[in-house]
N, C-alpha and C positions, 0 to 999 in steps of 0.2 A: 505493500499499500504505498501512496505517495506522501511523504511525510507533511508536505504541504495542505494535504486535507485535513480541516477542520472542523472537530466533531464538537460543539459546541453543548455547553449543558443549559439544556431549557426544562423549566417545569413545565411540560405542556398537557399535563394529565387534566383530564375535564371529568368532571363526577358524572356517570352515568344517572340520573334521577328516574329511575324506573323500578317500582315495586317489585323486583324479581323474585324474591320467595315471602311467603306470609306466614306469620308463624301460627298455629293452632294448637291448642289445649282444650282439657276439659272431659268429661266422662262420654262423651260421644268418642273420644279415641279411645277410651279405655286405658287411659296413661294412670301412672302410679307415682303419687308425691311421694319421694321416701322420707319427707317429714311427719306423715300420718299415717295409720294403719290403714291397712285395705279395708276397702268399702265394700258391702253389700253388692254381688252386680258387677266389680268392677275386679278383671282378671291381675292377680299378683304373676308376675312373670318368673319370680325367685320359687316359685314351684317347680319350674322347670329349670332354671338357670342359677348358678352357685351366686349372682348379683345382678344388680338392674343392669349392667351394661349388656346382659347375655351374650357375652365371651364365650361363655363354657358349659356347659352341661352338667346338672347336679350329677353324681353317680346312682347308676341305677335305672335310670332313665329309659323308657323304651317306646318305640314308635306306638305300640297299645295305650301306654300310660298317656302320652301328649294327645291323641285323639281323646280319650275318655276326660280328660281335664282342661283342655285349651279353647278358649271361645274367641281368642282372636286369631284372626288369620295369617296376620305377617309372625307372630311369634311362634305358630304352629309351623310355617313356612320354614323359618330358621332352625327349630328344633330338630324337626325330620331329615332337612339337609345338612345338620351336623351331623346326625346319627347317621345317615349314609354317606358321609364323607364328600359329600357334592358343595357344600356350603364355601363359598371363596373366601377363606379366613386372611388369606394374603392380602388384601385389600380392605375387606370390607371389617376386620376386627384389627384396632391399632392401641397399643401402649404408648402412651404419650407421655415424654420427660417434659416438665415445664424448662423453660429457658428464660433468661434475662431479658426485660423488654429491650430492644437495641438501643434506645436513648440511654439505658445504662452506660454501655461500653462506648458510646459517642461522646457522652460528655466526658468519660476519664479519658479518653484517647484525643479527644477535639476533634472528632473527623463526622462526616454526615452518620447517619445512621442505617444500619444493615437491614437486611430483609426481614419479612414475617409469613416467608413463604417457606419455613421447616419441614412443614408436615402436608405435603400431598396426600389424600386420599386415595387417590386412583380411580376414584369414581366421575362418571360423567353423568350430566343432569341435560336433560332434553324438556321445552316448554311443558308443563303439565304434570312434570313427574312429581311423585308424593315422596319425600326423602325424610325417613326416621333413625334418626342419630339416639342411640343409647348410651347413657353415661353412667358412669360409679368411680368414684374415688376424690370427687370433686368437693375440695373443702369448702366452707360456709362461704370464706372471705375469697375464694379461688375466682376467676376469669377465665372462662374459655370460650370460645365461638368459633361459628362456621362461616365461612367465607367462600361465596361463589364466584369465581373470577369467568367473565364472557371473554375473554381475549381468542377472538374468533376471525378469520380471515374476513369474513364478509362484515365484520362490527364495525362500527363508527366509535368505539371504547377503544380504552387501550389499558395499560396497568390499572388493575384494582378497580377495572369494570366490573357493573351489577353492585348489588346494594351493599349498604354497610355490613360487616359482618355481624352475623346474629348472634346473640348471648344463649350458651349452652347452659343445662343443670342437669344435677344428676337424675336419673330417669329416662323418660322418655321425652324427647323434642322432635315433634313433626314439623317438617314444612313443605309447602306445597310451591313447586316453581310455576310462579307467574309468567304472562310472557316476557321469554327471554329476548336482548336484544341480539342485532348481528344476525347469525345462522339459528338462532332458536338454540343453543347449546353450551353448557361451560364446564368446569372443573371445579371440584369442591376440595376443600383446605380446612385444615384444624389450626387453628391458630391457639395456643397457649402459653403466655406470657407473664412474668411477676415483675410486679414495677418496684420492690422493695427487695435488695439486697441480702438484708439480714433476716430475709424471713422466705425462704425459696418452699415452694408446695411439695406435695408429692405426687406422684405419677397418674395418671387416670387412664382407665379403660374407655375405649369405645368401639361400636358396634353399628355401621352404616347399612341401613336396609332402604333399598330403591337405588333407581337409577341405574346406571348400566356398569359394569366393570369396566374401565380404561387402562388400569393399571399404570404403573410409574416402573423409572430404575431408581434404585435407592441403597446405595452401596452398604445401609447398616445390614442390610438383609439380602442383598444379590449380588449374585458372582458374574464374573464377565459373560462364563457361559450361560447366563439367563437372557441377557440383552435380545438375541434374536426373537426368543419367544416373547417376551413382553412388547416388544417395538410392532413385530407383526401383528399380533392379537387387539391393539389399541383400535377405539372405535371413536373417540373422539379427534377432530383434526388438530389436537394439540396435545402433547405429553409432555411429561414431567419426568425431569434428572435431575437425582440428587446426590451430591459429592458429601466429602468429609467437610470442604468449605465453602461450597456454592450451589445453589440450585439454578435449573435451568429448564424454561418452557420454550418452546418452540413449535412450529408446522410438524404433525409425526409423519407427512408425506417428504418432508425436508431431511427428518432425522432416519427414515430409510432410504432415500436417495444418497446421501451424502455420508452417512455415518459406518453404514454396512454393518457388519459384526462387530465394528471398534467403539461400541458404547463405553467400556469402559477407558478406551483411551482418551473419548471424550470428555470423561469425566475427569481423568487424569488432567486435562490440559486447562481445565478452569479452576483446578484445585490449584493447581501450578501459577497461575495468576494470582490467586488470591493469596497464597503461600509467600510467593517471592517480593510483594508489595510488603506483606509482615514481615518479611526479614529485612527488606530494606529499610524499614520502618523500627527493627528493633524490638518486635515483639513475639520472637519466638520461645527464647532460653528460657527454661524452670525460673520460678516456679509458673510464672505466666508470663515471661519477657519484662520491659520495663512497665509498661502501663498494665498490659493484661492483652492478649489478643480478641478481635471481638468474638463471641461466643452464637450468636446467630448465623446464618449463611446469608453471603453475598448472592444478591438475586439477579440472574441476567435471564433478558426475556425477549422474545419478537417485537419488534413494535409495528403494529397495523392501525396505528391511530390516524396519522394523514399521509398520504401518498407524498413524497420526493422530501420528507423530514430524516432527517441524520440520526446516527447514532446520538443518545445523550444519558445525561448522568442525572439523578434526584435524591432525595432521601429516600430510603427501602430499595433502591433497584435501579439497574442501568437498561437501557433499553437498544435494539440494534435493529436494522431494517434488511438486512441482506441473510442468504444462504450459509454466509461465512459464519453464521451463530452454530453451525451444526456439521463443522467439517473440521476434525482434529488437528489437521494439519496447517489449516489457516488460524485456529486461536494463536498457536505457539510457532506461526512461521508468516506467510504473508500478510496475515491480518492482525498481527500480535499486537502494533500499534494502537488500534483504535480500543482493543479490550483493555491497555494499560492505560490508556488516557482517560476512558471514562471511569473504569475504577479507581483510576487515581484520582479522580473528582471525589469521591467517596472520602478516600483517605487523607485528602488536603487538610492538613492545621489550620484550624479557624481559631483567631484568625491571625494571628503570628506569622504565619507562613502561608498567607493568600493574602496580602497587602493589596493596595489598588494597583491594577494592572495583572497580578499575578493569577487571577482567576484560572486562566486558558495556559498559564506556563508551569507552576511548581506541578502539576499535577505529571507535567510531562517528563519530571526527573523519575518518577515512578516508570513510566512508559518507557523511558531510554533502557533502565535497570531491567525490565522486562524484556525488552527485546532481545539484549544481551546474554539473559543469564537461563530463559525458559526452555531451552532445550535441555538444558541441565539435569530436569525432574521426568520427561518425558522416556520410557523404555523404549528401545527402539528407534530412538530419534538419534541424528549424529551430535555429540557434545560439542558442536560447534557455535559461537556466539554469530548471530546476525551483522552484519555491517551496519553502523546505523546510518540513515539517512542523512544527516548532518554532514557526514563524511562523503558517500557517494552519490547522492543525486544534485544535479545542476539547479542553480537558483538565481532566477531573473537574471542570466547573464554572466556567474560566478559559477566557477567551477563546484561550490559547493555550498551549505550553510555558514560553516567555519567561514570562507573567504567572504562570503558577503556580512557578516555579524564582525568581522576585523574591520571590515572597509566603514562600517554603521558606526561601530564604536570610536574609531582613532584612526580609520583613515580616510579614503576619499568622499565618502559619503556623509562624513560627521558635519555638522552644520559650522559654518567659519565662525559665525557671532555668538552662539550659546550651543554650551556642551549639549552632546545626547544623555539625559537622564537616562538611568535603566529601565523605570516602571513606564517610561513613554510607552503607549498601546496603539496610538493610531488606527484606533476601527482593527484591532487584531493584525495589522498588516507586519508587525515585527516580531510575533510571539515566538517563532524559533531562534531568531536574534537573540530574544532577550534569553533562551534555553541556554544556549552555548556557555557562557559564562557559570552556570549553573553546573552543566555536566563536565565543565573543564575542572571545578573544583573535585569533583567525584575522580577525575580521570589522572588528576595529580597527587591530591592528596590518598586515594587508596592505591591507585597502581604504580605510583614513583615514590612514594613516602611510606607506603604499607599502612597507611592510619586506616584501618578498616573498622574503627569503631570497637566499642565494648566487648563486642560478641563477635567480631570477626566477620560481618555481613558488609560493613558499606560505613564511610566516615559519618553520610547522612543518620544514621542510626543514634548517635549521641546526640545530636541536632534536636532531632524526634523527642529523645527523653528526655531532655532540657526542657522544650515547650509543653510537653505533657504535664511533667511533675515539678519542675521548679521557676516556673515562670510567673513568678508573683504580680510583676508590673503589667502584665499582657493587659488587663480592660483601662487601661489609662494612656496608652501609647497609641499614638496618631497612625495614619499609614506611613508617612514620611520616619517616623522613629520606630515601626514595624521594619524598615530597610535597613536603617542604620543598627538597629538591633541584631539583625542578622548579620550585617559583617562583622561586629564586633563579637557576636556568637561564635563565626567561624574561625576568627582569629583566635578566641580562648580556648576552643575545643582544638585547633591543631597547633596549639603554641607556636604560631606565626604571627610576623607582621605581614598582611597581607595588603598593605595601603596600595600599591603602587597598581596590583592586578584591580580592585576595586576602583581606582580612581580610571585607571583606562575602559573598564567597561560600564562606568557611569554608578555604579554607586553610589559613590562619596562626590558626585556632582551638585551643588547646591540648583534646587528647582522650586517653583512656586505654579501650580497647574491644578486650578480648580481646588478642590477639597487635598493635594498632595504637597505640601510642603517641608523641603529639606534644605534650609537655610545654611550658610556659609557656617553663622555660628556651630550649630549644630553640626557639621563636619567636623569642624576643628576639634569640638568634644570629643568625637569619636576616634578622630586620629591620636588625639592625646592617650587615650584610654588603650589603644591598642599599640602604640610606638614603642613598648619596653618588651616586645617580644622579637626575636631574631627574623631578619626578613630571609627568604628564598633566593638560593644562589642561581637560578634558572628564570628562562621568560617564558614564566608560564601561562601568560595570555595568549601563547601559540601553540599550545598541546591540543593534540586531536586524537583521536581515536586512531588513526594512522601511524601519527609518529610519537605516542606515549614510550613507545620500547628504546627511542632514542634519549627522551628525558630519562625514565629509569635506568638505563644503563651509562650514561653519561656519554654516549659516542662524540666524538671529536669530529669536529665541523671539517670536512675535506676540498681542497678547492679543485672547481672543475674549469670548464669551457665558457668561452664568451656566449652572448643572448645578439639577439640582430633583429633591429627593427627598421620600419620603412614608414614612413610618413605616421610617424607616432606610434606604430603599432607594431607588438614583436612576431615577427615571421618566423623565429624560431627562440624556443625557451633556451637557458643554458642547461648542459647536461653535466655529469660527472661530480657537482655538488651533494658528495654524500653526506649525508646526516644535517642538510638545512632543513630546518623546522618551517622558515616561510622565507620568502625574499619582498622586500621594501623597495618599493621606487620614491627615493627622499630628492629634495633641492640640495644640491652640495653636499657636504658633509655627511658622515653617519648619523651627525644630531642634526642635522637640517630636518626642515619639516617634512614629514611623513605625509606624500599625497596618495598613495597607493600599496597595498598588502595582497601577494599570491601566496598562497597555498604552497607546498611542496608537495610533490606528487607521490613521494616515498612508494613507487612500485604502482601508482596508478598513471593512466595514459593521457593526462589531459594537456594536451598540444594543441597550439602554442598557449603562452601568457593571454588572459583575454584583457581587451583592453576595457569593453565596457564604460566607455566615456571618459576615460583619461588617455590624455594623449601624452606619451613619453617621449621629451626634448633631449636628446643627448647633451646639449648646450646648456642643457640647467638642472636637468635631473641624472640622478644616479643611482645604480642597482647595485643592491645587497644582498646577499645569503646573510641568513641567521640563524646562529648554533645555540643550542638549547640552553648554554650560559651565556645569552644573550652578545657571545661574539657576532661581531658583523663584518665581514671581508666583501671589497667591491667585487661585483664581478663587471669586466670587462664588456662591451655594450658596441656592437660594429652597427654602423648606419650605412643600410642598403642604398644603392642609388635607385 
C-alpha cells in the first residue's frame, strides 16, 4: 500500500433508530423470576435442568420424563435435543467470563477504548425471529446484555448498528426481532463487562434458543482444523473471528474466498497487530507490563456504512472497506500499514503524545514499527522486515519521503523568512514529513545506540511508560508545551542533548499558529533544561532505514568520483562515495547556506540526482558528501556543455 494514502480517523457512526428487538415478559411466556417461588401453572425449568440457564440436564432425566412434566415447547425442545445429542451446544451454550469495561484500561493507559465484541454468540437472527436467552449466575448488581448488530452488505448502518444492547437478567429473557435494517438479519453478541476494578463478578452461564446457528471461530475453543467446518456452515452474510487480542467481523464470502483454510493464520495476523503495538508501548512484560495491556480485544470490522469511505478508527473499533480485511498475507504484508495506522489511532497516548497536528502522525510510529516487525510473529512467513515506504517510495519529485522531509525542514523547501515549525499540518499535506524525525529517533536510539527501552522492545516504551504513570503535569500543559515536553523527555530518557536534531526538525522553532504557541522564551527554557546531557557525535538528522548500518558501525566516508551537471540539473550523480549518508548543495564552503539535500542511494538505483525545482550553479554552489559523523567532503562537479 502506498504510504501517502491517508486513512483518517472519522467518527461516522450513525445510530440506527429502529426497534430491532422488543423485550417481552410475563406469565404468557411461562418465564420464571428467580427471586420468587414458582407459581401454579408456571413451568419451572429446574425440574429438568440444573439451573435456570438450562445448559445442563439433571441426572436421570429421560425423554419420557420430559414429555410427562414439561408444558413449554421450547424447554422440551432443548431437553430432548440434549438427550439425543443434537442440541448445538457449541454455540448456543456459553460460559461467559466478565471483562473490565474498556474505559478502565483506556483510562489507565491514556488511549481510546478497545472493543466490546469479545463474546460473539455465533447466532444469526432474521426479522421476526424469537430469541430466548436463559441466564444463571448473574449477581444482583451485575450487568449483562444482548447486542444484535446488523452489519450487513445491504445495510445503511455500520458498527453497532441495530438497537442499544438489551439488558439480561437471570432466568428467561425473550426477545422478538422487529424488522431488521439492511438485509433483515443480524448477529448476536453477549456483553458482560464490570465497571469497578475492585469488584469483579463471577462467570455467568447462558443458553440461547432461537435464530439460526451461524457459528464463529474462537481460539478459546477452536483449533485450526475447525476452520473449514465452521466457515462453510455459516448462514449469515457476516462471520466473527476471535483471537487472543483481536476480534474480527467481515463478510462470510470474503473469508471463504480469501482465507481458504488459513483461518488460524488470519487470527495470528490480527493478534500480531495488537501484540506488536503493545510491545512498542511497553505493555507486555509481567505482571502486566508498565501500565497493563488492554484486557478486552481490539475490534476490527468491515465498514459498510458509506460507499467510498476509507478505513477509520474510533472508540471501541476500527473499520476497513476492502477484502484485504480477510487476507492473512495482506494484514502483515501489503496492507500492514493501514492496520498499524488505524489501530495506532486507538493506542495514541492522549493528550501528551497527540498534541495539535499529531493526530495523524504519532499513530504512524506504531504503523512503522508494525511494518518492520509484523512478519516475525507469523509462522511460515519470511522473517524479514518490509522496506519502509519512507525509504522506497518516490514523493513529489524527490526520491523518497526522507529526502522530501530533509528539504522541508532544513533544505530548499524551508521558508526563507519563517522557520518550519514541526507541528504545521497544512491540511495533512506533510503528515509523513512530520513522521520522519519520530522514526529517526527510533532508528538512531534503538538501532544505533541500543537504547531499546527497559524491556528491550523499543526506546519509545519508556516514553509511553512515563506518559502513563508519571506525567503529573499533563492536564495543565498547552499543545506547544506538549511538544517541548516531548523534546525534554526524549533527551532525559536517552541521556543525550539532542538540541541540534530538534532544532533542525522544527520542534524547537518558535511558532504562533492559532491555539499553538511555542515562544522563544519557552524554547530557551527547554534548551537550558537539556543542555547538561552529552551531545551525539553523529549527524543523526540524516539517518534513514537504508543507512542506519553506517551509523551503527561507524563506517568511514570514502572519496568517490565527480558528478556532472548541465543547465543546473545533474546528468550523472557521483559514484564511489561509499558510506555517504547524504549529499548537500551549499552556497560556497561547507558551512555555507544549505540549498538542497540529496539522500544517498546506499544500494538503491536512484539516478541521477533529482533537481525538483533547484538549479545547481557551479559558479555559486558546491556539492558535499556527508559522513555519519558530520564530516563533509567536497564532491567535484563537472559542467557539461
